[in-house]
C-alpha positions in Angstrom: 18.2 -13.7 29.4 14.9 -14.2 31.2 14.7 -13.1 34.8 12.8 -14.6 37.7 9.3 -13.2 38.2 10.4 -12.2 41.7 12.6 -9.4 40.2 11.5 -6.5 38.1 14.7 -6.4 35.9 18.2 -7.7 35.5 19.7 -4.9 37.6 17.6 -5.8 40.6 18.5 -9.4 40.3 22.2 -8.6 40.0 22.1 -6.4 43.1 20.5 -9.2 45.1 23.1 -11.6 43.8 25.9 -9.2 44.7 24.7 -9.0 48.3 24.4 -12.8 48.6 27.8 -13.6 47.0 29.6 -11.0 49.0 28.3 -12.5 52.2 29.2 -15.9 51.0 32.8 -14.9 50.1 33.3 -13.0 53.3 32.1 -15.9 55.4 35.3 -17.9 54.7 37.5 -18.1 57.8 41.1 -17.1 57.5 42.5 -20.6 57.5 40.1 -21.8 54.8 40.7 -18.6 52.8 44.5 -19.1 52.9 44.2 -22.7 51.7 42.0 -21.7 48.9 44.2 -18.8 47.9 47.2 -21.1 47.8 45.4 -23.7 45.6 44.3 -21.0 43.2 47.9 -19.8 42.8 49.0 -23.5 42.3 46.2 -24.0 39.6 47.2 -20.8 37.9 50.9 -21.8 37.5 49.9 -25.3 36.4 48.6 -23.9 33.1 50.3 -20.5 32.6 54.0 -20.0 31.9 53.9 -16.4 30.9 56.7 -14.8 28.9 58.5 -11.7 30.0 57.3 -10.0 26.8 53.7 -9.8 28.2 52.3 -7.0 30.2 50.3 -8.6 32.9 47.5 -6.8 34.9 46.7 -8.0 38.4 44.7 -6.2 41.1 44.8 -5.2 44.7 42.2 -7.3 46.5 39.4 -5.8 48.6 36.3 -7.2 50.4 37.6 -10.7 50.6 38.6 -11.1 47.0 41.0 -13.8 46.0 44.4 -12.6 47.1 46.5 -12.5 43.9 49.4 -10.5 45.4 51.6 -13.7 46.0 50.8 -14.7 42.4 51.9 -11.3 41.2 55.1 -11.4 43.3 56.0 -14.7 41.7 55.4 -13.3 38.2 57.6 -10.4 39.1 60.4 -12.7 40.2 60.1 -14.3 36.8 60.8 -10.9 35.2 57.2 -10.3 34.0 56.0 -6.7 33.8 53.1 -6.2 36.2 50.5 -3.5 36.1 47.5 -2.8 38.3 44.2 -1.0 37.6 43.7 2.7 38.5 40.2 4.2 38.7 40.4 7.8 37.4 36.9 8.8 36.5 33.5 7.2 36.8 32.1 5.8 33.6 35.6 5.6 32.1 37.9 2.6 31.4 40.6 1.6 33.8 44.2 2.7 33.4 47.0 0.4 34.3 50.1 1.6 36.1 53.4 -0.2 36.7 53.5 -2.2 40.0 56.5 -3.6 41.9 56.4 -5.5 45.2 58.4 -2.8 47.1 56.3 0.2 46.0 54.7 2.4 48.7 51.0 2.0 48.4 48.1 4.2 49.7 44.3 4.0 49.5 42.8 5.2 46.2 39.2 5.4 45.0 36.9 2.7 46.5 39.5 2.0 49.1 41.8 0.1 46.7 45.5 0.3 47.2 47.4 2.2 44.5 51.1 3.3 44.2 51.8 6.6 45.9 54.1 7.5 43.0 52.7 6.3 39.6 55.4 6.3 37.0 54.3 4.5 33.8 51.0 3.4 32.3 50.6 0.4 29.9 47.9 -1.5 28.0 48.0 -5.0 29.3 48.1 -8.2 27.2 46.9 -10.5 30.0 44.4 -9.5 32.7 43.8 -11.2 36.0 40.4 -10.2 37.1 38.5 -10.3 40.4 34.7 -11.0 40.8 31.8 -11.6 43.1 30.4 -14.6 41.1 30.8 -16.4 37.8 29.1 -19.0 35.6 30.2 -21.7 33.3 30.0 -19.4 30.3 32.7 -17.1 31.6 30.4 -14.3 32.7 31.4 -12.6 35.9 29.4 -10.5 38.4 31.3 -7.4 39.6 30.3 -4.5 41.8 28.1 -2.9 39.2 30.3 0.0 38.1 31.2 -1.5 34.7 34.9 -0.7 34.9 36.1 -4.0 33.7 33.5 -4.4 31.0 34.4 -1.0 29.5 38.1 -1.7 29.8 38.0 -5.2 28.2 35.9 -3.9 25.3 38.3 -1.0 24.7 41.4 -3.2 24.9 40.0 -5.8 22.5 39.8 -3.0 19.8 43.6 -2.4 20.0 45.2 -5.8 20.8 44.6 -9.5 21.4 44.1 -10.0 25.1 43.6 -12.9 27.4 41.4 -12.7 30.5 41.6 -14.9 33.6 39.2 -14.6 36.5 40.1 -15.7 40.0 37.4 -16.9 42.4 36.7 -19.2 45.2 34.5 -22.3 44.2 31.7 -21.0 46.5 31.3 -18.0 44.1 29.9 -20.2 41.3 26.4 -19.4 40.0 24.5 -21.5 37.5 23.7 -18.4 35.5 25.0 -14.8 35.7 22.4 -12.5 34.2 24.1 -10.6 31.4 23.5 -8.0 28.7 25.2 -6.9 25.5 27.9 -4.9 27.2 29.0 -7.7 29.6 32.3 -9.2 28.5 32.9 -12.9 29.2 36.3 -14.1 30.4 38.6 -16.6 28.7 39.4 -18.6 31.8 38.2 -18.8 35.4 40.4 -20.4 38.0 39.1 -21.5 41.4 40.5 -23.6 44.2 38.7 -26.6 42.8 38.7 -26.2 39.0 40.3 -24.7 36.0 37.6 -23.5 33.6 38.7 -22.7 30.0 35.8 -20.8 28.4 37.3 -19.9 24.9 
């Protein structure tokens, strides 16, 4: 896609957007953030009734991301198998280890909580994905490491997956600059809207 003449390339534009949207997301106060998290959870369960046969990937939130832990706890109560992403090596896909609410957690790479004792790894069928920003076409802006893009591309070669991004409404962007390796999501759920992409 064409870039603004103010930026030399897509990478420079994306980095500027990352800074701007991170500030915007972190500017939400605790009360507003909690209200929005609750609404996102409500919107999620208004459209998804996930069967126990599915392996569902969530995430451990950092840097003001939508808190999906209450959502994962609810899915766990409904007997769903929950996994969370593990970063093992740079430039590699994510691996997904089993998660349960009572597991002891510790900081892993990038300060993300991971289970102290990782037992089993699975390829998820349904992925709940964090982001810094999103557009109407399902493209997301992450932190620039490419973990999710590599992972989604790899999983799509071996199974039919569904991807759902969680974001606050203030994270919407008219256009997210994207390239051939960027993977759009199937759904994006915010506190204001449920966006079905494809």
